[in-house]
N, C-alpha and C positions, 0 to 999 in steps of 0.2 A: 504493500500500500504506500509506504514512504517513497519507494522508488517511482511509483506511478505519479505521485504528487510532484516529485522532482522533475520528471519529464514534462508534465503538464506545465509547470512553472517556466521551464526553459522554452517550451513551445510558445507560451504567451509572450515572453520577452522577445523572442525572434519575430513574432508576428507584429508586435508593436513597433519594433525598429524598422521592419520592412515597410509598414504603412507610413511611418514618419518620413522615410527616405523617398517614397513615391510622391508624397504631397509637399515636401519642403522645397523641391527644386522643380521649376516649370519645364516645359518642353524646350529643349535646346534647338534652336533653328538659326542657322547662319546662311547668308546669301553672299556668294563670292562670284565675281566676274573676272575671268582671266585677263581681259582687257576691255577697253571701253566699247569696242565694236561688238562685243558679245552680249551687250545689254539688250534684252528683248524689246521689241517695239511697243508691245502692250504695256510694259512697265514704264516706258517713257511717257506714254499717254496718261497713265494713271499713277503718277509719282505721288507718294505720300507727302503730306505737309509736315512742317516743323511743329512739334507739340507746343512750342513757345510762341508760335506765330500770332496767336490771339493777343499777346501783350502789346502788339503795335497799336491796337485800338485805344490803349490807355495813354498814348502820347498826348501831351498837353494838359493832363490832369493837374489840378492846382492843390497846393497844400491847404489843409484845413477843411477840405470838402470830402464828400463821400461819392465813390464811383463803383458801379458793379464791376467785379473782376479784380479789384485791387488786392483782395485777400489772396488770390492765386499768385499774384506777383510777389506778395510778402512771403508766401511759402517758398517761392523760388529763392528769394534772398536768404531766408532762414536755412534752406538746404545747403547753401554754399557759405553759410556762416556769418552773413551780414546782419541778421536779426537773431538775437539769442534764443536758444531752444527753450529757455525758461518762460518765454512769452507764449502762453497757450491760447489766449483769446485773440485770434487773428481776425480782424474786421476789414471792411471795405473802406475804412477811413484813411485819408492821406495824412497820417499823424507824424509825430516826431521820430518814431522808429523807422518809418519808411524814408523820411528825408535824410536821417543819419545814414541809413544803409546806402542810399543813392550817392551821398557825398563820398563815403568810403570806397564804394565800387568805382566811382568815376576817378578817384585818385589812384586806385590800384591799376586801372587800365588806361591811364594817361589821357583821360577825357577832361573836358572842361568841367570843373567842379562847381555845379550849379545847385545840386539838390533837387533838380527838376527832371521830369520825364521828357526831356527834349529829344529831337530826332536822332542826334548822334548817340545818345545813351540807349534809346530803344533799339536802334539798328545793331548795337553791340550785344545787348541782352539776348536777342533771339539767335545769336550765333551758336552752332554746335560747340560742345566743349567737353573737357575732361570732367568726370564726376567727382573728383577729389575736391573738397572745400578749399576756399581761399583763406578762410578765417576759422580757427578752431578755439573754442573756449574764450572767445572774445578778443583773441590776438591774431593779427594778420601776418601773413608771410610775404606780403608784397609791399608796394610803395608806402602805404599809410603806416606800416609797421615801423618805419624808420623814425617816426616821432613817438612811438610807443615803447618805452624802455621796460615796461612791465610784462613783456611777452613771456608766456609760460609754455607755449607749445612749439613755436618756431624760433630759430635763431637766424636773424637776417644779416647778411653780409653783402654789400653792394646790391645788385638786383637779384642774384640767385639766392636761394634759401634752402635751409635744411630743417628736418624734423627735430624735435627736442632731443638734446643730447648728441646731436649729429650721428644717429645710428648708421652703421655701415657694415658691410660683410667683413668678417674677420679672416676669411680665406680668399685666395686669389683665383682658384679654379672652381667655378660654379657650374652646376648642371641645370638644365631646364627640360621640361616635358610638357606635352599637350594632353588635355583631357581626352582619353581614348574614345569616349562616346561621341565626340565631335567628328571623328573620322576625317580629319583634315587631309587635303591633298599635299603632295610634295611641293607644289607651287606655293601654297599658302605657308608651309613651314619654312620655305626658302626666304620668304619676306621677313620672317622673324629672325632668321639667321643673319640677314643683312642688317637688320635693326640692331642686333647685339654687336655686330662687327663695328658699327659706328661708334659705340661707346668703348669697346676694347681697343680701338685704334689709339685712343688718347689716354687710357689708364691701364695699369698692369694687371688686368683681370682677363680671364678667359671664360668663354661660355660654350659648353658642350651639350648637345642634345642627347637625351637618354629616353628610352622607352618606358622606364619605370617612373610613373607619376608620383608614387608614394615616396620614392627615394630621392627625387629631384629637389634641388634647392628652390627652383622657380617653377611654378605650376600655372599654365596658361589655359584658359577655357573661354568659350563663347556661351553666354547665357541670355535669357530673356526675362523681363519683368522682375518680380521678387525672387531672388535666387539664394536667399538664406544668409546674406552677409549684412543686412540692414541698409543696403544701398541699391534699391531696385532700379532697373533700367526702364526707360519710358517710350520705347518704340523708335521709329525712324527719326534720325537726328536727335536734338536734345542732348542728353548725356551719351557719349560714345563709348566710354570705357572708364575704368578706375583701377588703381593698383595700390598696394600697401607697402609701407616702408620696411627696410631690413629689420629682422630676418624673416618676415612673414612669407615673402616670395609669391604672393598671389597676384595674378594679373587677370582681370575679367573684362571681356569685351561684349558689347551689345550684339546679340545674334540677329536683331531685327534690321541692322544697318545694311545698306547696299555697298558692300566692300569691294573696291577695285584692287585687284592683286598686282597688276602690271599695266604699263602703258601710261600715257599722259592723261591723268584724270581731269586736267584743266579743260580738255576739249570735249568732255562728256556732255551729252544732251540731257542727262538725268540730273536734275537739280539736287537730288539727295545722294549722289555718288560720293563716297568717302574713301580716301586713299588709305589703305591698310597700313602701309609702312610708316606713314607720317604719324599715325596714332600709336603704333607699336613703339617707335623710337621715344615718344613722349612718356608713355607709361613705363618703359624700362628705366627712364630717368627717376621715376618715383621708386621703383623697385630697388634702385641703387642708393636712395637716400635724399634725392633732390626734391624740394618743394616747387611751388609755382614761381615764375619770374614775371616781372612787369615789363620786361624787354620784349616787344612784339616780335622781333626777329628771332628770338630764341626758341628752341624746341620746347622749353618748359613753360612757355606762355600758355595760359589755360584754354584759350579758344582757338579753333581752327575752322575756317569756312569750308563748306562742302566744295568739292571740285578743286581743291588746293593740294598741291604736293609740297611738303615741307619736311625734309629729312636730313638736311645738313646741320650739324651742331654749330651753333654760333659761339663766339668767343665767351659770352656769358655762361653758356652751358659748360664749355670746356674748363673755364676757371673754377666753376662751382664743383664739378665732379673731380677735378684734380686736387681741390682742397681736401676732399674726402679720402682719395686713394693715391695721390701722387700722379706723376706722369709716366706713361708708357715710355721706356727708354728708347724705343724705336720711332716714337712720334716726332715728326720734324716740323710741326706747326702748320702744315698745309691742310688742304681740304680733307674732311672726314669721310669722303665718299668711299664706300667699300670697294675693294678690289674685285669682289665677287659680283658687284652690281651689274646686271644686264637685264634686258627685257625678256622675261620668262613667259610672256603671254602669247607666244606664237603657237602654242600647242592646242589645247582644246578650245572650243568656241562657244560653249554654253555655260550657263550659271551652274555652280555646284552648291546644292543645298544639303545640309546635314541635319538630321533629326534624331533625337535620342532622349530617353529618360534615364535617370540614374537607378532604374529598377534593379538591374543586375548588381550594381554596386551595393545597393541597400540589402539585397538578398545575401550577398557575401558577408556584409557587416553583421547581419542578423545571425547567420549560422556561425560566424566567427566568435561572436560573444557567447553563443550557446556552447561551443566547443571549449572555450576557456573556462566556463563554469562547471564543466563536467569533472 
């Protein structure tokens, strides 16, 4: 009887863990286009809109008044750290919280500091961007932080920034792996290889791909919506990706984006086309310990417009990352363009979509726990 109860207990634990794993992570779906000519005509005609596009209608709203939709804009600013999380009563009022958020945002992005919803500011707010916040716990990592000496989360030097304590990897040989369920093509994996090369060109670190996601230092995956880390994705455009500081090693990309793997994304007719390498290089900067920069030319600038390719490390990026790791002895100060870089889009001509749930992973976890308890 005792033995039967034990097996029943283990079965219940396994079942619960399996159900949790199936429901905690949504369907993984990523859209890759080998080059801009492979984008289907019907997608060009039915391109999805930016989830922040409706903010444009708030342009010209005046302080002290109430407007429908301002609460959504306040939530945007709260998500990126410009309004404190302690403020729970978010209203449609153009109050002091919103004006203060606007002024700090404008300062961080080198805009005219007006505290108003002017056209210049609105055009910038709707840009796709990294999901990492610009301000954490009330202290900013960008321009306005230079006048805030009480920063508790970021340490600001020049324009580049670091996380608290300047966390960095304590070894020089790092490994990275991809979520197996994504079933990425070699062309997509090559994009990340080039992105890692851009950083290893200037610092004495190496990055080697491994098939073991559990043993890898850096784990890369495409997810959609709420995927269990408290930072849900929002569909096409909006937040494109996010990554965590060392030694977490997690890099998450939005599977709903229309990722262009190769070719000149600037000539694409699809307004929501996003260059995969440009985003990968930026997020790897976070993985290595860099925060956001106010230098628009830098890789670590938070925003990137769709149909833009931006993969070359700027001097601000290089100075920041070499402060953490020193210089690669073979670096001569020239362009960071990878010697491996070439157009890999001449192969297949269609979009590659991958779909998967973590059901198998959850099943393995469940039975693993059961075995450990035996």
